[in-house]
C-alpha positions as CSV (number, residue, x, y, z in Angstrom):
1,D,0.2,-0.3,0.0
2,Y,0.9,3.6,-0.7
3,V,0.5,7.2,0.0
4,F,0.3,9.6,-3.3
5,W,0.6,13.1,-3.5
6,G,1.1,15.3,-6.1
7,S,3.6,18.7,-7.1
8,D,2.0,22.2,-6.6
9,D,5.4,23.5,-7.8
10,K,5.3,23.6,-11.4
11,S,7.2,20.3,-11.8
12,G,4.5,17.8,-12.5
13,R,5.4,15.0,-10.1
14,I,3.5,12.7,-8.7
15,F,5.2,10.9,-5.8
16,R,4.2,7.5,-4.1
17,V,5.7,6.4,-0.5
18,D,5.1,3.3,0.9
19,K,3.2,2.8,3.8
20,I,5.5,0.1,5.6
21,S,8.9,1.1,4.5
22,G,8.9,4.3,3.6
23,L,10.8,4.5,0.4
24,E,9.4,7.7,-1.5
25,E,10.1,8.0,-5.4
26,T,8.8,10.2,-8.2
27,V,6.3,8.2,-10.6
28,V,5.2,10.8,-12.5
29,G,7.6,13.8,-13.2
30,G,8.9,16.3,-16.1
31,G,6.8,19.3,-17.6
32,K,6.1,22.7,-15.7
33,Q,2.3,21.5,-14.8
34,F,0.6,21.8,-11.2
35,I,-0.9,18.5,-10.2
36,W,-4.3,19.9,-9.4
37,F,-5.9,16.6,-7.6
38,L,-5.3,13.0,-7.1
39,V,-8.7,10.7,-6.5
40,S,-7.9,7.3,-5.7
41,D,-10.7,3.8,-5.3
42,K,-8.3,2.5,-1.9
43,K,-7.5,0.0,-4.0
44,E,-5.2,0.2,-7.0
45,T,-6.3,3.0,-8.9
46,I,-5.3,6.8,-8.7
47,Y,-7.0,9.7,-11.2
48,A,-5.0,12.1,-11.6
49,G,-5.7,16.4,-12.9
50,T,-3.5,18.9,-14.1
51,M,-3.6,22.4,-14.2
52,T,-1.5,24.9,-16.8
53,S,1.2,26.7,-15.4
54,Q,1.8,29.9,-18.3
55,K,-0.1,31.3,-20.5
56,Q,0.1,30.6,-24.1
57,G,3.1,28.0,-23.3
58,G,1.7,25.3,-25.1
59,E,0.8,23.2,-22.2
60,K,-2.2,21.1,-22.3
61,A,-4.2,19.7,-18.6
62,A,-4.6,16.3,-19.1
63,I,-6.4,13.8,-16.9
64,I,-4.3,10.9,-16.5
65,V,-5.1,7.4,-14.4
66,S,-3.3,4.3,-12.9
67,S,-4.8,1.1,-12.7
68,N,-1.9,-0.5,-10.6
69,Q,-1.1,1.8,-7.7
70,G,1.3,4.2,-9.9
71,N,3.3,1.7,-11.8
72,N,1.9,2.8,-15.3
73,W,0.2,5.9,-16.3
74,Q,-2.4,6.6,-19.0
75,K,-3.8,10.2,-20.5
76,V,-7.7,9.6,-20.7
77,S,-8.4,13.0,-21.1
78,E,-6.8,16.5,-22.5
79,L,-7.6,19.7,-23.4
80,L,-6.3,21.9,-26.0
81,P,-3.2,24.1,-25.9
82,S,-3.1,26.6,-23.1
83,Q,-5.0,30.2,-23.7
84,T,-4.3,31.3,-20.0
85,D,-2.9,30.6,-16.8
86,Y,-3.8,28.3,-14.8
87,Q,-5.9,26.3,-17.3
88,G,-7.2,23.4,-16.1
89,F,-10.3,20.6,-15.2
90,A,-12.3,21.1,-11.9
91,D,-13.3,17.7,-10.0
92,S,-15.4,15.9,-7.6
93,R,-12.6,15.3,-5.1
94,E,-13.9,11.8,-4.8
95,L,-15.0,9.0,-6.6
96,S,-18.7,8.1,-6.6
97,S,-20.0,5.2,-5.3
98,E,-20.2,3.3,-8.6
99,G,-16.5,4.3,-9.1
100,Y,-16.5,7.4,-12.2
101,L,-14.8,10.3,-11.2
102,Y,-17.0,13.6,-12.3
103,F,-15.2,16.5,-13.7
104,N,-15.9,19.6,-15.7
105,Y,-14.4,22.5,-18.1
106,Y,-16.0,25.3,-18.8
107,G,-19.3,24.1,-18.2
108,D,-19.0,20.6,-20.2
109,A,-18.9,17.9,-17.6
110,Y,-17.2,14.2,-18.3
111,R,-17.0,10.9,-16.0
112,V,-14.9,8.2,-16.7
113,R,-13.9,5.1,-14.6
114,K,-12.0,1.8,-14.7
115,S,-13.9,-1.1,-16.7
116,P,-15.3,-3.0,-14.0
């Protein structure tokens, strides 16, 4: 089991710490974005949302997901290149009882979940 947290220092990093050994590792890194949120199903799946850090920098905010406690990540949604500072998704901050992550971007609502 792990504890995860995301950076808010424009480095795009997600960290994982083993609850038993205390070993810390970076499982996602690079880029210039903020990790805006992390949401977990408390088992294997972790969702992360990014927020752009600069205006017209060509960054693309995204939702990424790991289905194996951070070992591998896949992009599930991405915005167009940034036109303003702090462009990104708003989210529900927790999964629904059916396992969906709800998020929105300027009035358009989305939901994703890992296949059962």
